[in-house]
N, C-alpha and C positions, 0 to 999 in steps of 0.2 A: 927380409922379403917374405920369409915364411909366415911371420906373425901378421903381415899385412897383405893378404892376397888381393888380387883384383877380382871383382864380382861383375859378371856380365848378365844383364837382364834384358831379354828381347821379348817381343810380342807385338800383336796388332794394335791398332788404334782403339782406345777405350778399355784396354785390358787392365789398366790401373798401374802401369809401369812407373810412372812419375811419382805417384803417391807412395807406392811401396819402396821404390829405390831411395827416395828422400828419407823415409823413416828407418830403412836399413842402414844407411850412411850415418844417420844421427845416432842410432843404437850402438854402432861399432866405432864411431869417431872417424869415419872415412870421409873422403871427398866425393860428393855427388856430382855426376856429369850427365846432363841431358843432351845427348847428341842430336835429338830431334830439334832442339832449339836452334842449333847451328843451321840445319836445313831450313827451318822456318824463317830465320833471319835473312838468308839469301832469297828465299821465296818472296818475302816482303819487299826486298829491294827490286826483284823482277817485276812485281806488281806495280810498284811505284814508277818504274822506268818503262813500263808497258812492253817488256820483252816477251815475245811469244814463247810459250812453253814447248813448242815444237821446234824452235830454233836452238839446237844443241850447241852450235858454235857461239851463239850470242849468250846463252846461259853459262857456258864455260868461261867466257870473257868476264861476264858479270861476277861469277864466283871468284875469279882470280883477283878482282878488284875490291871485293868485299872484305873488310876487316871485321871479323866476328870475334868478340871476346866474352867469355863467361867468367863472372866474378862471384865467388862463394860469399854468401851472406849468413845471417843468423839462421839457426834451425835447419841447416843444410839447404836453404833456398838459394836459387841462383839469379843473378841479374845478368841480363843479356844486352850486350852493346853491339851496335852495328855502325861502324865508322864513327865511333865516339858518341853516338846517340843511344840512349837507353831505350830499348824496344821490348822490354820484358813483357809488357801487356799487349803491345801492338802485334806481336807474332802470334797471339792466340785468337786473332780475328777469324771468324768463320771463312772469310775468303782465302786467308792463308792456309787454313786447314784443308780447304777443298783443292788447293793446288800444290801443296808441298810434295806430294807423291810424284807429281809430274816432273818436278825439278829433281827429286831424289833418284829418278830412274836414269838420269844422264850419267853415263859411265865416267866421263872426265871429272864431273862435279863430285861424284862419290869418291873418286881416287884422291882428290884434294882434301876432302873432309876426313877420310880414313887416315891419311897421313897425319893430320893435325890431332886426331883423336888418339892415335897410337902414342904420339909424343906426350899427351896429357897423362898417360897411365904408366909411363916408364918407371916411376918410383914405387908403384904398388899402392895399396890402400885406397883404391878407387872403386866406387859403385857406379858403373856406367850403363846407361839404358838406351835402347834404341831398337833397331830392326835387324842389324847385322853384327852386333857386338861379339857374340859368341862364335860366329862363323867367319867373320872377316877382320874386325878390329882387334879383338883380344881372343884369338883361338886358343891360346895357351892359359887362359884364365882357369884356375882350378875349381871355381864355383860358377856354374852356368845355369841360368834359369830361363825358361820360355813361359811367360805368363800369358794366359789366354782367358776367355770367357765367351759366353754365348753372344750371338749378334744382338739379341733383344736387350741383354744386360749391358752390353757395351754402349748401345744406343741410349739406353736410359741414363747411364752415367754421364755421357757426353751432353745430353739434354739438360741435365742438372747443372753441369758446369757452365753451360751457356746461359741458362735461365738466371743464374746468380749474377751474371753480367748484363742482364736485360735483354738477352737474345732468345726469342721463343721459336723453337723449331719442333714440328710434329714428330712423333715417334716413327711413323713409316718413312718420312723423308730422311730422318737421321739414319735409320737402318739401311736405306738405299745408298746413302752417301758412304757409309762404312763398308758395305759390300763392294762398292766401286773402288774404294781405296785399297781394300784387301786385294782385289784383282790386279791393281797396278803394282802393289808392293810384292806380290808373290810371283808375278810374271816378268818383272823387269830383267833386263839382260845381265846386269852386274849385281851380285850379292842380293839376290831375292830373299824376301822374308821367309825364313824356315828355321826350325829349331836345330841347334848344333846336335851332332850325333850323341854327344855326351851330356846334353842338357837335361835338367829335370823339368818336366812339363807340369805346370801347376794351373789347374782350371780354377779361377777365382770366382766363378758364378755364384757358388753357394758358400764361399768363405768370406769372413770379415777381413778387412785390411790388416788388422792386428794379427789374425791368424796366419795370413800369408807371410807377413814380416817375421813372425816367430819361426816359421818353417825355414825361411832363408837363413836367419841368424843361427839357427840350430845346425844347418848344414855347414856354415862357416866354422862353427865351433868344432864340429866333428872332423872337418878337414885339418884344423889346427892340431887336434888330438892325434890324428894319424900321422902327422908330419913331425 
């Protein structure tokens, strides 16, 4: 267990968590787990079934019936399945992005997801990213990172991701969407977005992905040396 610690990476939308976490997992030979993909899959189901995001009871029942599976692929990539249907690309739809925080604020839904996520990391050697990993899912993880960046930079990155898929959104609109999502994430009743008390905060605004990855890998190696 000591040689394969769990690594918790948290942060707001567009901070680069997924890209960084994948590369850290690949570098260390760990399993990459994107917890946001789980919430996105349930959000996709809610949109398809037209469940109101203010209907907490309806969302809880929907989450209970959703079978979400994450399958590790090559280069630390993940394939996401919802009730045996691969939805890896579908969960990245802008409509899902706009509503996932509304689903994630439901306490009973979060409770279900956290239980599943804890079970995934029991054996150690996991790089798990999300918004409450260091505070709620893996509070005992020896390496905790809170990755952030400026609103402008996060919006630019999101726009580039969407443009690559043919979705064009203006900078100002994207900034407004990110600000709104931050408000929902940081003010929700259960497990709001916030850095763990012992997390290292990394502002990636002016750092390359490679630099951020190197910083985290170095921290893991330092922890190994100390233990």
